[in-house]
MIVEXVEX-304039 format. One record per residue: residue number from 1; residue in three letters; x, y, z of N, C-alpha, C in turn. Coordinates in steps of 0.2 Angstrom, whole numbers, plus 5000, padded with zeros to 4 digits. Example, Ala and Ser with C-alpha at 12.3 -4.5 7.8 and 13.67 -1.06 7.14 Angstrom:
<sites>
SITE  num  residu   n_u   n_v   n_w  ca_u  ca_v  ca_w   c_u   c_v   c_w
SITE    1     ala  5066  4972  5039  5062  4978  5039  5066  4984  5039
SITE    2     ser  5064  4989  5035  5068  4995  5036  5064  5000  5039
</sites>
This chain:
<sites>
SITE  num  residu   n_u   n_v   n_w  ca_u  ca_v  ca_w   c_u   c_v   c_w
SITE    1     met  5252  5066  4413  5252  5071  4419  5255  5068  4425
SITE    2     trp  5254  5063  4428  5256  5061  4434  5264  5059  4433
SITE    3     thr  5266  5056  4426  5272  5054  4425  5277  5062  4424
SITE    4     gln  5274  5067  4422  5278  5073  4422  5279  5075  4430
SITE    5     leu  5274  5075  4433  5274  5077  4440  5279  5074  4445
SITE    6     ser  5278  5067  4442  5283  5062  4447  5290  5064  4445
SITE    7     leu  5291  5065  4438  5298  5066  4436  5301  5073  4440
SITE    8     arg  5296  5077  4440  5299  5084  4443  5300  5083  4450
SITE    9     cys  5296  5080  4453  5298  5078  4461  5304  5074  4462
SITE   10     leu  5304  5069  4457  5311  5065  4458  5318  5069  4456
SITE   11     ser  5317  5074  4451  5321  5079  4450  5324  5082  4456
SITE   12     leu  5318  5086  4459  5319  5091  4464  5322  5088  4471
SITE   13     ser  5320  5081  4472  5322  5077  4477  5330  5076  4476
SITE   14     phe  5332  5074  4470  5338  5073  4469  5343  5078  4470
SITE   15     ala  5340  5084  4467  5345  5090  4468  5345  5091  4475
SITE   16     cys  5340  5091  4479  5341  5092  4487  5345  5089  4489
SITE   17     val  5346  5081  4488  5350  5077  4491  5357  5079  4488
SITE   18     val  5359  5080  4483  5365  5083  4480  5369  5089  4484
SITE   19     val  5365  5094  4484  5366  5100  4488  5366  5099  4494
SITE   20     gly  5362  5095  4497  5363  5094  4504  5368  5090  4507
SITE   21     cys  5371  5087  4501  5377  5081  4503  5384  5084  4501
SITE   22     ser  5382  5090  4498  5389  5093  4497  5394  5095  4503
SITE   23     pro  5400  5095  4503  5404  5097  4508  5403  5105  4510
SITE   24     ala  5404  5106  4515  5403  5113  4518  5409  5117  4514
SITE   25     ser  5409  5123  4512  5415  5126  4509  5420  5128  4515
SITE   26     val  5426  5127  4513  5432  5128  4519  5434  5136  4517
SITE   27     glu  5434  5139  4522  5437  5146  4522  5443  5146  4523
SITE   28     val  5448  5148  4518  5456  5148  4519  5456  5156  4519
SITE   29     thr  5462  5157  4525  5463  5165  4525  5471  5165  4525
SITE   30     glu  5474  5168  4522  5481  5168  4521  5484  5173  4528
SITE   31     leu  5489  5170  4531  5490  5174  4537  5497  5177  4536
SITE   32     lys  5501  5174  4532  5508  5177  4530  5509  5174  4523
SITE   33     his  5512  5178  4518  5514  5175  4512  5522  5177  4511
SITE   34     tyr  5527  5174  4509  5534  5175  4507  5535  5173  4501
SITE   35     pro  5535  5177  4495  5535  5177  4489  5543  5175  4487
SITE   36     ile  5547  5176  4492  5554  5176  4490  5557  5179  4484
SITE   37     gln  5559  5187  4487  5562  5191  4480  5569  5194  4483
SITE   38     thr  5570  5191  4490  5577  5194  4492  5579  5189  4498
SITE   39     leu  5582  5191  4502  5585  5186  4508  5581  5191  4515
SITE   40     glu  5577  5196  4512  5575  5200  4517  5570  5197  4522
SITE   41     gly  5571  5197  4529  5567  5193  4533  5569  5187  4536
SITE   42     val  5574  5183  4531  5576  5176  4532  5580  5177  4539
SITE   43     ile  5579  5172  4542  5582  5171  4550  5589  5168  4548
SITE   44     ala  5590  5163  4545  5596  5160  4544  5601  5164  4540
SITE   45     glu  5608  5163  4543  5613  5167  4541  5619  5163  4538
SITE   46     thr  5618  5157  4537  5623  5152  4534  5620  5147  4531
SITE   47     ala  5624  5145  4525  5622  5140  4521  5615  5141  4517
SITE   48     ile  5614  5149  4516  5608  5151  4513  5610  5157  4508
SITE   49     glu  5607  5157  4502  5607  5163  4497  5601  5164  4493
SITE   50     phe  5601  5169  4491  5596  5171  4486  5598  5168  4479
SITE   51     asp  5595  5165  4476  5595  5163  4469  5590  5166  4464
SITE   52     ala  5592  5171  4460  5588  5174  4455  5587  5169  4449
SITE   53     asp  5591  5165  4448  5589  5161  4442  5585  5154  4442
SITE   54     thr  5586  5152  4448  5580  5146  4449  5576  5149  4454
SITE   55     ser  5568  5147  4452  5563  5149  4455  5557  5146  4453
SITE   56     tyr  5552  5145  4458  5545  5143  4455  5541  5148  4452
SITE   57     asp  5542  5154  4455  5537  5160  4453  5541  5164  4447
SITE   58     asn  5547  5162  4446  5551  5167  4442  5555  5173  4445
SITE   59     asn  5555  5174  4451  5556  5179  4455  5561  5178  4460
SITE   60     gly  5564  5172  4459  5570  5169  4463  5567  5165  4469
SITE   61     ala  5573  5161  4472  5571  5156  4477  5577  5156  4483
SITE   62     leu  5575  5155  4489  5581  5153  4494  5585  5147  4492
SITE   63     lys  5591  5146  4491  5595  5142  4489  5598  5140  4496
SITE   64     ile  5598  5132  4498  5601  5132  4504  5607  5125  4502
SITE   65     thr  5612  5126  4504  5617  5120  4502  5619  5117  4509
SITE   66     ala  5618  5111  4510  5619  5108  4516  5625  5103  4514
SITE   67     glu  5630  5104  4519  5636  5100  4519  5635  5094  4525
SITE   68     gln  5630  5094  4529  5628  5091  4534  5621  5093  4536
SITE   69     pro  5618  5088  4540  5611  5088  4543  5610  5094  4546
SITE   70     met  5604  5097  4545  5603  5104  4548  5596  5106  4547
SITE   71     thr  5594  5110  4551  5588  5114  4553  5588  5121  4551
SITE   72     val  5586  5123  4545  5587  5129  4543  5580  5134  4545
SITE   73     pro  5581  5139  4549  5576  5143  4551  5575  5149  4546
SITE   74     leu  5569  5148  4544  5567  5154  4538  5564  5160  4541
SITE   75     tyr  5559  5159  4543  5555  5166  4546  5552  5164  4552
SITE   76     glu  5551  5169  4557  5546  5170  4562  5540  5174  4561
SITE   77     thr  5534  5173  4563  5529  5177  4562  5527  5182  4568
SITE   78     gly  5529  5179  4574  5526  5184  4580  5519  5181  4581
SITE   79     asp  5517  5185  4585  5509  5184  4589  5504  5186  4582
SITE   80     leu  5501  5180  4580  5496  5182  4575  5488  5182  4578
SITE   81     glu  5488  5182  4585  5481  5182  4587  5476  5177  4584
SITE   82     ile  5478  5171  4585  5474  5165  4581  5472  5160  4587
SITE   83     glu  5467  5156  4585  5466  5152  4591  5460  5147  4587
SITE   84     asn  5459  5141  4590  5453  5137  4588  5453  5137  4579
SITE   85     thr  5458  5134  4577  5457  5134  4570  5464  5130  4567
SITE   86     arg  5464  5128  4561  5470  5125  4559  5474  5129  4554
SITE   87     ile  5481  5128  4555  5485  5132  4552  5489  5127  4547
SITE   88     phe  5491  5130  4541  5495  5126  4537  5502  5130  4534
SITE   89     tyr  5507  5127  4535  5514  5130  4532  5514  5126  4525
SITE   90     gln  5514  5129  4520  5516  5127  4513  5522  5130  4509
SITE   91     ala  5525  5127  4506  5530  5130  4503  5532  5125  4496
SITE   92     arg  5536  5128  4491  5538  5125  4485  5544  5122  4487
SITE   93     leu  5547  5116  4484  5553  5114  4487  5556  5111  4481
SITE   94     lys  5562  5112  4479  5566  5107  4473  5573  5106  4477
SITE   95     thr  5575  5100  4474  5581  5096  4477  5586  5095  4471
SITE   96     gln  5592  5094  4474  5597  5093  4468  5603  5088  4473
SITE   97     ala  5604  5082  4471  5608  5078  4475  5608  5077  4482
SITE   98     val  5601  5077  4484  5600  5076  4491  5600  5069  4494
SITE   99     gln  5605  5068  4498  5606  5062  4502  5602  5063  4509
SITE  100     gly  5597  5060  4510  5593  5060  4516  5586  5064  4514
SITE  101     lys  5583  5066  4519  5575  5068  4518  5575  5075  4519
SITE  102     val  5571  5079  4516  5570  5087  4517  5563  5087  4518
SITE  103     tyr  5561  5091  4523  5554  5093  4524  5552  5099  4528
SITE  104     leu  5547  5102  4528  5545  5108  4532  5543  5106  4539
SITE  105     glu  5545  5111  4544  5544  5111  4550  5541  5117  4553
SITE  106     met  5537  5117  4557  5532  5122  4560  5533  5122  4567
SITE  107     leu  5536  5126  4571  5536  5127  4577  5531  5131  4581
SITE  108     cys  5527  5130  4584  5522  5134  4588  5523  5136  4595
SITE  109     his  5525  5142  4597  5528  5144  4604  5521  5146  4608
SITE  110     phe  5520  5142  4614  5515  5145  4618  5518  5146  4624
SITE  111     pro  5516  5153  4627  5519  5155  4632  5518  5150  4639
SITE  112     glu  5522  5150  4643  5522  5146  4648  5521  5138  4647
SITE  113     lys  5521  5136  4641  5520  5130  4638  5526  5126  4635
SITE  114     gly  5529  5130  4630  5535  5130  4626  5533  5128  4619
SITE  115     glu  5538  5124  4616  5536  5125  4608  5533  5117  4606
SITE  116     tyr  5529  5117  4602  5527  5111  4598  5528  5112  4592
SITE  117     phe  5529  5106  4589  5530  5105  4582  5525  5102  4577
SITE  118     ser  5526  5103  4571  5523  5099  4566  5527  5099  4560
SITE  119     arg  5528  5093  4557  5533  5091  4552  5530  5087  4546
SITE  120     ala  5532  5089  4541  5529  5087  4534  5533  5079  4533
SITE  121     leu  5533  5074  4538  5536  5067  4537  5533  5064  4532
SITE  122     asp  5526  5064  4531  5522  5060  4526  5524  5063  4519
SITE  123     ser  5528  5067  4518  5529  5068  4511  5536  5072  4510
SITE  124     pro  5541  5068  4513  5549  5071  4512  5551  5071  4505
SITE  125     val  5556  5075  4503  5559  5076  4496  5566  5073  4498
SITE  126     thr  5567  5070  4492  5575  5068  4492  5577  5066  4484
SITE  127     asn  5584  5064  4484  5587  5065  4479  5587  5071  4475
SITE  128     thr  5584  5070  4468  5584  5076  4464  5576  5077  4461
SITE  129     gln  5575  5082  4463  5567  5082  4461  5565  5090  4460
SITE  130     asp  5560  5090  4455  5558  5097  4452  5555  5099  4457
SITE  131     trp  5551  5106  4456  5547  5109  4461  5541  5105  4462
SITE  132     thr  5541  5105  4469  5535  5100  4472  5531  5105  4478
SITE  133     thr  5526  5104  4479  5523  5106  4485  5522  5103  4491
SITE  134     gln  5524  5105  4497  5524  5102  4503  5520  5107  4509
SITE  135     glu  5517  5103  4513  5513  5107  4517  5513  5102  4524
SITE  136     thr  5512  5106  4530  5512  5103  4536  5507  5107  4540
SITE  137     pro  5502  5104  4544  5496  5107  4547  5498  5107  4555
SITE  138     phe  5495  5112  4558  5495  5112  4565  5487  5113  4567
SITE  139     ile  5485  5110  4573  5478  5112  4575  5478  5115  4581
SITE  140     leu  5475  5121  4581  5474  5124  4588  5468  5125  4591
SITE  141     arg  5468  5122  4596  5460  5123  4600  5459  5129  4603
SITE  142     thr  5453  5130  4605  5450  5135  4610  5456  5138  4616
SITE  143     gly  5458  5144  4615  5463  5145  4621  5471  5145  4619
SITE  144     glu  5472  5140  4613  5477  5139  4611  5481  5144  4606
SITE  145     asn  5484  5150  4609  5486  5156  4604  5494  5156  4604
SITE  146     pro  5497  5153  4599  5505  5154  4600  5507  5161  4599
SITE  147     asp  5511  5163  4603  5514  5170  4603  5520  5171  4597
SITE  148     asn  5522  5165  4594  5526  5165  4589  5526  5159  4585
SITE  149     ile  5526  5159  4578  5527  5152  4575  5533  5153  4570
SITE  150     lys  5538  5148  4570  5543  5147  4567  5543  5142  4561
SITE  151     leu  5545  5145  4556  5544  5142  4549  5552  5139  4547
SITE  152     asn  5553  5132  4547  5559  5130  4545  5559  5125  4539
SITE  153     val  5565  5123  4537  5567  5117  4533  5571  5113  4536
SITE  154     val  5570  5107  4535  5574  5102  4539  5578  5098  4533
SITE  155     ile  5584  5097  4534  5587  5093  4529  5591  5088  4533
SITE  156     glu  5590  5082  4533  5592  5077  4537  5598  5074  4531
SITE  157     gly  5603  5077  4531  5608  5074  4526  5613  5079  4522
SITE  158     thr  5614  5078  4517  5617  5084  4512  5614  5085  4505
SITE  159     gly  5616  5091  4502  5614  5091  4495  5611  5099  4495
SITE  160     thr  5607  5100  4489  5604  5107  4488  5598  5107  4489
SITE  161     val  5595  5112  4492  5587  5113  4491  5585  5120  4490
SITE  162     trp  5581  5121  4486  5578  5128  4485  5571  5128  4487
SITE  163     val  5570  5134  4491  5563  5135  4493  5559  5142  4490
SITE  164     asp  5554  5141  4489  5550  5147  4486  5543  5146  4488
SITE  165     asp  5540  5153  4487  5532  5153  4488  5529  5150  4493
SITE  166     ile  5531  5153  4500  5531  5151  4507  5523  5155  4509
SITE  167     his  5519  5150  4512  5513  5153  4514  5511  5151  4520
SITE  168     leu  5508  5153  4524  5506  5152  4531  5497  5153  4531
SITE  169     thr  5493  5148  4531  5486  5150  4530  5483  5145  4536
SITE  170     met  5476  5148  4536  5472  5147  4542  5465  5144  4538
SITE  171     gln  5463  5137  4541  5458  5135  4538  5452  5135  4543
SITE  172     glu  5445  5138  4543  5441  5137  4547  5435  5133  4545
</sites>
């Protein structure tokens, strides 16, 4: 009888430790999603085209042909009324014959303070690679509310880059 009671108490204690030590769930909120089905809303006007034949999600992708290093402005969000959170710019990238690095860049503009950036320099894409996910974070503190966020792709060289399935999310 004591053995059975001891085992139940031990099991209950173990369950409490496991549940109590589990990481808190992170709530992810999608702020913007750009599924790339046309060039609608794309800021860049040169070196970029819509490619219906190459795509991560079978709906087409943006194709950038870089003959020299360039920053390609893709989208701007305007004021999203967010602060005290972490935001993430995520996209799918595919490259062909890229000489140099390719990475995402997010610029957050703050009134009277200017622009601050976040770049995915920890995981640049180069050479020829199939679809890969890349993301870059930006931490907003209390009172830090950007009035515009720019989503760019930076190509530090030459080659072809496809971009698809762009997300801007927030994690609290």
